[in-house]
Each structure stands twice: as C-alpha cells, then as structure tokens.
N, C-alpha and C positions, 0 to 999 in steps of 0.2 A: 655434624650436619651434611644432608643428601644432595643430591645433584637439583640442579633447579628445573622447574618445568611451568609453562604459561598457563594461564588462568582463560578458559575458553568464554569468559564474557568481557573481562576488561583488557585482556592480552597482556596483563604485567606479569612479571616472572616472580616466582616465590619457590621456596624450600618444598622439593618433593614430598619430604617427609609429613607435611600437613596434607590435611584433607579439605580445609575450607580456605580459600584465598583470603588473606589478610588484608587486601586492598576493597575489595567489593563484597566480600562474605559469600561468594559462589561455589558451589561444591563440582567438582568437574565428572563426578560420578553420577549427577543428575540425569534422569533419564529425557529421552528427546523425541520429537515428533517422527516417526520413522519416514514420512514423506520426503523429508528433508533431509540434507548431509549430515551424516554423525559427527558431532565435534572432533576434533582431532585429526580428520582427515588432512591427506596432504595433497593440493593439487598443482599440476605442472609441475611437479618437483621443485615446487618454489613457494607455495602458498599454503600456510596452516589456516584451516577452517574453523571458526569458533561458532557462536552459538546464533541462532536465527535471528536477525533483527526486525524483519516485517517481509510480507508477501502480498501479493496481489494476482490477477490473472495473468499477468506476462511472466512473473518468475518471483525468486525470492533473493533476498539481501542477507548477507552473513557478514558479521564482523571477521577479520582475518589478519593474518601477520607475515609481512613479507621477508622472507628467511634471508633473502638476498641484502636487502637495505636494512634490516632492523625495525622496520617501521610499521605502525598498524593501516592496516587497509580496509576496503569495504567490497566484499565481493558480490557481484550480481549474477545470479544463474538463470538462464532463458528457461523456464518450465512452466508453460501452459497447463494447470492442473486439470482442465476439462479434455486435453489432448493426449496426456501421457500419464506415466505413473512410474514409481521408483523400483527398480529391481532391489528385491528384499535383501536388506545387511549389505548394501553395495551403493556406491554414488552413480552407478550407472542409469539412464533414463529409458524408459521403456515405451516406444509410440504406440498407441492404439492403431491398429491397422486402417481402419476406415478414416481416421483423422491425419494420415501421414501427410497427404498433400496441403493441408491447412498449416500442420506443424512446420513443414519445410519454407511455406510462404512467408508465415509469421516471422521464422527463425531468421530469413534473409531479410525482413523490414526493419527486426531487432539489429543485425549486424551493420546495416546500412546507417541506421540513426546513431549508433555508437561509434562507428567510423568519422561521422559528420562531427561529432562532439570531440573527437579527438583531435582534429585538426584545428577545433577552438580551443585548446587546453592552455593557450596562453592568456585566456580569457579570466582574471580573478574572481568574476561573480558567476562562473559556473563550476561545478565540481569537477575537477580534472580528470579524464580517462589516462590510466597509467599503463594498462596492459590488455588485449584481449587474446583469447585463445580457445582453442576447441577441444572438448575432451569430454566423453563419458555421454556422447551421442548427444551434445548441447555445445552451448557458446557461453563462455564466463568473459565478465567486463571487471577490471578492476579499476577502483576509484580511490581517490584521496580519501584518508578519513576525516570527516569534516571536525574541527574543534570549535564546537560552537552550540548554540540552542535553536530551538525552532523559534520562529517571530511569533508564534501564539504564544509560548512560554515567555518570552522577551516582555511582550504588551503586559502580561500578567504581573510580571515583576516591576513594570512603569505604570501603575495605576491604571492598567488597563486601556490606554491609549495614548496616543501621541499629539502632539500640537502639530498645525502644518508648517512652520518652521524647522522642527524636527524632520518631518517628512521630505519637506523641500530640499533637505540636506542628504538624506540616506537613500532617496529611490534614484535619483539621476542615473548612478552608475547601471544600476539593474534596467532600466529603460536602454539605455544603449547596448546591453545585453540581448535583450529582448529583441530589439531592432536587428541586431546582426544574426541573432537565429531566424529570424523571418527572411531576412537577406539569403540565407544558406538553405532556406526551405523548411525550415523546421518548426512546427507548431506546437507549444508544449501543452495546453490544453488542460494544465492543472496547476496553475499558480493560484496559491492558497498560504495560509499561515502555517501549513502544514509541510509544505515542499521548500518554504524561504527559510533559509537559516542567516543567524546573524553571528558573525564571528569576534572574537574579543577585541578585534581592531575595530569595530562598529562597521564593517562591510556586509552587503547582504548576499548571499550565496543561493543559488537556484538549483534545486535537485529535483528528482521526482520524474524524468523523461522515461516515456513510456510509448510502445507502438499505438499508434491510433485506435486501435479496436479497444483497448483498454479504456481508453477516454472516451468512448462513445458506446451508447446503450445499444445491446442486441447487436453488436457488430462480429460476432463469431469467437470472442473470449469473455471471459466473466470479467464485467467492466466495473471500474473503481472511480466514481465522480465525486467531489468535494462538494458538500451540500452548501449554498449559497453563493459559491465561487464558479459553478460551472456553467456555461452559458446556455440557453434553452436549446439550441442547435443540437448541443452533445447528448440529448435525450432519445434522440432519433435517428437511426442508422438511414433514413431513407435519403434518396440521392436530392431531395427538393430541400434538405436540412444542410446548405452549403457551410463549411468551416474554412476558417483562415486567419487572416491576422487580427480580424475583427472578434474572433474568439478569445483571443489572448487578450485584447482590450478589456473585454468584458471581466475577465479575472483579475487583472491588474487593478481595474478600478473598483471592484468589489474590494482587493484586499486594501486598497487605500481608504476605502468606506470604513471598514473595520477598525483600520489604525487610527483612523481620526474620531471616530464616535464611539468607539468600545462595542458596538452592536456589530453582530453577523448581520448580512443583509438577508432578505427573505429568498428562499429558494426559489429559482426561476419558473421551476414547474407550477410552484403556489403563484407566482406572480401571473402566469398564464391564466390562471382560472379567476382570481382577484388580485389587483395590482395596488396594495397600499403600501408601498416602499416610501417612506420619507424621507426627504432631502436630508443629506448630512449637516446642513445647517440650520435645520429645525431640532436637530438631536444637540448640535454643540453650536452656539452662537459665535463662538470664537472662529470658526471655519469662514474663510473667504466666500463671498456670495458667488464668485465667477469659479470658483474652485467644487463648490458646491454642485451648480450648474452642469460643469464639465462631466462632473463622475457620475450625474445623471444620464446624459448622453450618452456616455461610454458604457452604462448598463443598459441601453435601450433593448426590448424584449426583440425588437425587429433587428436581424442582423444587417439590412440593407440603410436602416436609419441611423444605427450605430455608427460611434466613429470608427473610421475603417483601419486606421495605421496608428502604429505607436509614435510616429512623425507628428500627426495631427493631434494625438492627444498630448504630448509633450508642449508643442506649440500652444494650444489652447490652455493648458495649466497654468503656465509661466506668464502669458501676456496679460499685461493688467492695463485695461483700456482707459481706467481712471485712476489717479494717485489715490492710495489709502493710507491710514495714520501709521499703520505699523512700519518701523522703521528697521526692518530686518537685513536690508541690503539682498532680499532674494532677486529682484527683478533685474539688478545688474550683474548679479552672478548668472542667472539663468539666461541671459541672452546669449552668452557663447553657446548655448546649446539648441538655438535656433537650426532646426533640420532643414533640408530643402525639399518640399514635397515633390514627389513625381508620381506619373501616371501609372498604372499596371500595365503590364505587357498584355494581359488577356484580363477578363473579369472573374476570373474563378482560381485556376490553378497556382499560378504564380505570387508570391508575396511581391509588394512594391519596392521599388529600389530604395535603397536605404544609405543614406550618407553619412560618413562618419564624420564626428565632431572635428573643428580644427586642431591645432597642434595642442592648444592648452586643454588639459583636463576638463570636465564639463563642469566640476565644482571642486574648489580648491579650498575651502573653510571645512576644518574638521568638526564633525557631530558634536554635539554638546555631550556633556557627561552622562552617561545611562547606568543602569544596574546591569550587569551580566553574569545571570546566574549560571552555577556549573552544570553542565550536563553529564548524566549518567547514561548508560546503555539503555537503561528503561525507556528514553526517551523516543525510543524507535518503535513504540508499540504501536499498533494497527491504529490508523486515523479515527479518532472518536468525533463525533458530531458535535461542534462548538453549539451550545443551546442559545437560541434568541434572548436575550434579556429584555422581556417586554415592559418591566418596571422601569428602565431607563430610556426606552422609547418613549412611553407617555407618562414621564416622571413629573412633568408641568401640569399636565390636567388631573393626575392623582394628588399631587400636594394642593391643588385647589380644591380638589372634590372632598380631600380629608380634613381641610379648614372650614369647608361650609358644613360638612357632618358634625363637626366638633361646634361650631357656633350653634346649629340646631340642636344637638344636644343639651348644651348649656341652656337654650331657650326653653327645652322642656322640662329640663331638672326645675329651673326657676318656676316653670307654670304649674309643674307637680307640687312643688313646696307651699307654693301660693294656695292650692287646693287643699292641701293638708294631706296629701296622698304620697308624699314622699318616702315613707316608711316601706321598706322592702324594696323599692324601686332602685336603690343605689347600687347594690349587687349587681341586679340586671344590666344597668347602664354600664357598670364597671365592663362586665363581661363582654358585652359588645364592643366597648371600646378597645379592649383587649383583644379580642377576635380580630378586628379591622385592622389592628395594628401589626398582627402576626401575618395576616393575608398580605399587608402591603410589602413587607419584610420578605417575602419570598424571592431570593436571587439566585442566579445559577450559582452551584456549588454543590457540597455532597447533601443529597436528600437523605432523611430518614424512612426507610420503607413502610414502617408503621404509620405513616401520615400519608401514604399514596392514595388514599381514598379523598384526601381535602385537596390534592394538587391537581391543577387544572390539565385538561386535556391536549397537551401542546406537544406530543410526540407520535410521530407518524411511523406505522408500523411497515416494516418493507415488506417485499414477496421473498421468501424463505425458501420457498418450494423450488427444488432442484440444485440447492448449495450444499456443500459437504459440512455436517454440523462441526468436525473437529476443527474447521478452516475459520468458521464464524462465530462460534460458540462465546468468543470474549469480544468479540469486536464492538456489540451494542450494551455491553455490561453497565454502563452506567446510565440506560436508559430503561432497560427491561429486562426480564429473567426468562431463559430458555428452560423449559421443562421437558426434556426429551422423555421420548417412550419407543424403545427397538422393537420392530416387527419387520418379520420377511416380506418382500416386495419383489415381485417380477418384473416392475418396470423401471426399477431405480436402483443405482449402484450401491454396495454397502457403504454406509455413512452418509448417504444422501438424504436430506429431509424431503418427504412427500405429501406431508399434510401439516398444517396450522390451524387451531382454534380460532384464531382472529384475523380476519380479513386483512390482504393488504392495503396500505394507504387509509387503514382508519386510524383516527387519532386518540391515542391511550394516553393515560397518566404514567409518569416517571415510576419505575417500579413493578409495573404491569407484570403479572406472569402468563407468559405465552406457551401454551402446550404445543409440541412440536413431535410428529411421528418420524423416525428416524429408520431407515431400510438397514437391516441385517444383511442384505444380500438376497439372492433370489430363493424362493423356496424350494423352488427344484430347476435343474438345469438338465441339458442335454449333454452326455458325455461324447467328447470330442474324438478324432480320429487318432490314432497314434502311428499309423504306419509310416515306418522311416524316421520316425520322430527318435531324437536323443531325449536322455532326461531333462534337460535346462530347456528344451524346447517343448517338450510336454507339460513342463510346469507353467509356461506362459500360455500354453493352450486352455489349461483347467481353469487359469485364473481369469483368462478372456471369456471362458464360458460360464463364469459364475460359480465354480466349486471351489469352496472356502478351502484353503490349506490345513485349515484344520480338522478337516474332513477327509483329508489324503495322507496316505503312508506310501512311502518307495520302500521297496524291498528287492535285495538281489535275487535271482533265479537260481536254484541249486540244481536244477535238472535240464535247462536250455542252454546251449551255446551257439555263438554268433557274433554279430559287430560288438564290442565292447559298448555300454551304455546306450542300448538302444531300447525300447520297452517293447515288451511280448504278449503281456498278458494283463487282463484287468478283473479283479474281484471284488464283491461285496459280500460280507459275511460269510466267505469260504465259497461263493457261488460264482461261478464266471459270468460275467457281463460285457456286453459289445458297445464299441461306437455307436452313437445313436441312441442308446437306452436312457430313458430317464433317471437321474438320481435326485435323492432329496436330501438337503441341507438339514431341514426342520427336523427330520428322524434321528439325526447325530449319528448316523453310521459311517465307518470308514470305508472309502475306495481305496483298495489296495492296488498299488502299479507294482509290476513285477518288471524287473531290467536285467539285462546281461550283464554283469559285473566285469569290470576291468581288473584282471587276478594281478597285473602289475602293480596296482596301489591296492590301499586299505577298502575294502568291501562297504564299510560304513563312513566312507567320506562325503558321497554324495547325499546318502539319507540324513546324515547329521546336518547337512547344510539346509534341508528343507524342514526337519521335523523340530530340531532343539532351538532353544529359546537364547538368544544372545544375550549373555548376563552385562551387567551395567558395565563391569570394567572392560570387558570385550567391546562394549559399543563406543566406549570414550578411548579412543586410541591416544596414548600420550605423548606428546612431541618433546623432545629434550634435544637441544641445539649440538652438532657435532663439536666435540671439544678442539678438533684439528682443523675445522673449516673457518677460515676467516671471512667474514661478510665482505660481498662483494661489493667494491665501491663503484656508485654510478655517478659517472660526470655526463653532463649534455651541454652541448653548444646551445646558447641562447637564441643562435639564428635558426636554428633547426627545431623549435619547441612545438611547431605544427605539425611535425612529422610524428608518426607513430613510433612509439619506442620499443615495440616487439611485435614479431611479425607471426601472424594468425597460422596455424596449422591447417590443414586441410580438414574439412568437416567429416566425422567419420560416419559410417553408415549406420541410420538410427535403426535401434532393436524394434522389430515389430511385432506386436502381440495378436494372436489369433490368424494368422495369414491361412488361406486356404491351401492346402497340400500341393493341388495340381496348379496354382497359380504363382508363379514366380514372383518374389519381389524386387522391383526395379531398383538397382543401385542408385541411390541419389547422387545427381550431379554436385558439382562444386558450385555451379551457378545457382542452385536451389538451397545451398546450404550457407557455408562461411567461404568468402571469398578472401584470398592472401592479400594482405596488404602490400 
C-alpha cells in the first residue's frame, strides 16, 4: 500500500497508488482552466486548493482542505476577470494597469463585506466566514463547507413545491437573518433557489454574497443576476434606480412564490414590458388569499410602492384578519415574531432598524419530514436559468380546452360517420389527437434537440458580445448551443466573443445553435519598449501589448554582457526590430528576445518557464499530509464567536501589466487594499 493523497474534487483521502478516486471517480491528473488556481496548490501554508466550484465577475470559489483542522472548506478568491489576469503557471494575479484603481476599490468593498459577515458568524443561517488572508496580490475568504443541497434541488425532490404550512415553518429563521443583514448595512441582492441551501437538519442557509457591482447591471464588473428573482432596479446602474432592503424583499417574495407554486416568476425586465404575472393563489388554490396578495405586493415593480422592509413583510404574511379553516397553529406560533416597525434615519442609504425577536425563538415546531437528496460537488455548477413551466401556469385553461377539443372531435367523427365519410378520417383524427397530446405534455426537463423545431420560442438570447468564451460556453448549455469561429480581432482580447449571428433579447427555441466569433487576439501589435526591463517584466509587457506567448521565444545572448536577466535586443526571422515596430501574430513568425543570462544559474531556466508546456503531472501538485505533524486543535470561546479567528495580513502590491516605463507605479496603500482585522 502506498501513501495516501487527497482527491481534488471531493477532498477525501485514498491510496496514492490509484489514479482514480474511489469515492467520486475523479482523476487528479485531469487538466484545469489556466485562468484559475491549479488544484493541489497550498495557500497561506494551511489550505489545500481543490477543483473550481463556481465563478462570477467578482471571483472564484474552490473546494479546499484545512490542513490544521482536517476539515473541508470553501475558498473564495477575489479575482474580477475583466480587471486582471493570472500569471502563467502561478497562483499570482496580475492587474491590468489601466484598471488598477477599480481593482483596489472593489477589493476594499469585498474585504469590508466579508469582515461584516465574519462578525455574524454565529448566525446559523449564514455560511460562516472562518478566515481571511492576503496572498498572490489578492484576498481570500475561507467559508465553512455547506453540507446540504440547493433549495432548487430540494424542491425537485419534493414534488416541485411546498405547501404554506411547510413554508411557514421553514422560512422564519431566514427572515430574521435577512433583517440582521439589513441592520448591518448589507443588501444581498441575489436571494434565489440557487443561493439558498437546505441542510440535513431542515435549516435554510444563505450564501452567494458579492460586491454590489456584481449584482447590478453595467456597474463596472461582469454582473450575475438571477432571472426571475432579481428586482427591476438591479438591471440599471443609474442613480435613480435606488436599491435597498426593498430589493431583497423582491427576491425573498419571488423565492416563496416559486416554493408555493412550483413556477419561476416572470423576469422583472419582461414584466416591465408586459406584466402578466399570475397571483400565486391562481396557480395553487391552497395558498391563503392574504399570503398571495402580500407576495404580489412584495414583487411590485415600483420600488417605492413595494413592501419596504422584512419587518413589514413578515407582519403582513403572518397576520390573519379573519379566521380560516386550516388548523395548523401557524397564527399562534408566528405572533412571537411580530417585529416593531421603525422609521428610516434617511430615505435611502441606511436600512431600517431591525428589532431582534424576544427571548423565545421565532418558531419552535420542527419542520415536517421531507426528502433530503445527497449533494455532490457537481451541484456547484454555474447558475442555470430555471425555465418557466407555462403548462402549470395555465393548466386549468388547457384542461378545459382539451376537453372541449375532444368533445368537438367526437361530434365531428359522429357527423362524418353519419354522412358515410368516416373511411380514411380516423387515421387523420387520431394523428391530430396524438399531436395535441404531445404538445400539451411538453414540460420542463431534458429536450431532444432533434425536436427543437417544434418547441416554442421561449428562450431569450443573451448579449454574448464582450464576454470570454471559455468562461460562458457551458453556462447556457441547457438552452442553446454555441458554435465558435476563431478569428483575429484588434478590438477584442483573446477568447473574447465579438459577434453573434442571433441578436440579443430575441426569443428562440431550446436547442438553437448560435454562431459566435471568438477573438484569437490582435492580428497585429506594436512591440513594446524593453529599456531597463527584466525578462519577467517584458513578458508582462508583451502580453499586455497583445503579442501571443506562442509567437515569442527568449534566448540568452552569447555576445553581450551587463545586468543579468535584462533584455538587450529583439529579432524577427533573424532581422533586428525595434520597439514601436508592428508585429503580426497572424503570420506565425517568432519574435526572438535576447537577454543577458545569469551565469550563476542555468541559462535555460528562464526560457523554459516561458516556452515549455507544463505537463499534467506538474500542473497538479500532489499534497501528502506530513507524517509527523499532528493536526492543530482548534478551540474557541463561545463568547467570542463574533471575533475574526485569523488576522488578515497586509495586502501585497498588485502586479501591474503594461505600465509605462517613465511612469512609476504607485505602491498601493493598506487603506485601498486589505485592512488588518
């Protein structure tokens, strides 16, 4: 038997003699996206990084293993992909020179957000922050690994919906948590079945916290909004589109709407054009009438007319003006959860004061028994839009229409038989009935692409222009197919989509093929200046100028002397070229960069780091637990749970690409980066 090692997907240990994990079937030698951290990397001398779980415009989340405690964790890395890049074969992040100010500003907001969440880590309905630290020119946050499933998967395992009695027992603790967040000045902006988890104990847990620019369209970062659950003000970055506690009220009401009806609400942008959202009671007659009305008020498109606070929402949801026949005992239980309404300090920036419930917990009965499916790491895939089940929405009219159609068909057959013309008509009539039945039974699920031409055009085409193909190619795989064509383009970075054959916002059928053109990089680029540059500095300049590393080669000079590792000459096809000359990536010629070697080291070290391809075995660094090091025992004073457990180190100076030679890069101060807790 050999030594044991960790699987980078499930973080379970197994014999290193095996190539495939016996627990989940993952192969540690599998290739990974070079934009993200190589699995097997050790961060902060404590955390083993596993596979990438999910990513968005703010950063990436990985599964990890805490070496000190021996527990699985989730590692969140601040990495706005439109402001920075990853240094080749390293975990270090390189910041685009022109975006340095934005990078620092959003990193400061990211740090403050997670510091506020760390102070609330004793709240069982929030995924707790365990640690924060600065490394690789960025900031990392360590979260507890959630042992549960997304609420969307939970609903699928429970007939697609819940009744009001189950919702009334399941959601009140989450209401309290959201109220505490608003009290701390935190607006979530992404409450949805994809960011709310349910644990094996039947408790809801909220995740998916991000900086505000990720939850607002065109606010400086690549945004991520959840269709059907995002409030209309999130689709505009204008100052007139105010966001506040009422924004989360829209999200939580849409979530309850989905849980009670089994149908995803219409997207708020579609409702602004034509609002035909049905009340919940119309889709499920067992929903109390007052609950149905409150949810519609909480999803009002006008933020000023919407229910403004969680306090008001809870009060209206659980108060019953007249007795109803349901003997569930909800009224008496929820009276303990009456919040005291307060006024805002001002009309916009500060959330209303939130009163914590009295001594007793807001709800004592245990949730009814439900099915809890086991979650795998695949559940962390990118958010897939949940399709609206139109059949369920209009099932009553469809049933009536089918019955009327059947009656008419029977009458027609009888009439034809009477006239003696029934021969040959039965087959036609039967086909019609068969086709009608097939159409009526098109429900959300796996769709055969061959039948795409008969599907309704109910999928909106997103705007793909300006997005990186590798980052989004799997995001809408259940709805349409992306067919890429690669071309050089001087206006778009490599791997960025610059054209699509179907216009954005057009409605298409599921399975439609969208042809996109993807940039291979600049067709030609200007050779940057190398004066006073080291080899590593000039590599960054070449990358920033748009010269592909596949068209470059670094060679040590055998005739010049001077400062080691400095660039001294450039050549193309044996001819000397100068900074400022044009270089063609399309022609496939090599730009040869000669540098003064460091004779104290191997001459080929620098060259190999740039030109050789890292093998799969080198890309996946295997971690083996030290045999002599005992896991560090972690103890914690229950009275100090709100304190941050780990001190955050000083923010390193960001690596900046393509900085002018005569312009010194200002050293980032601690105020703009990561503050010490």
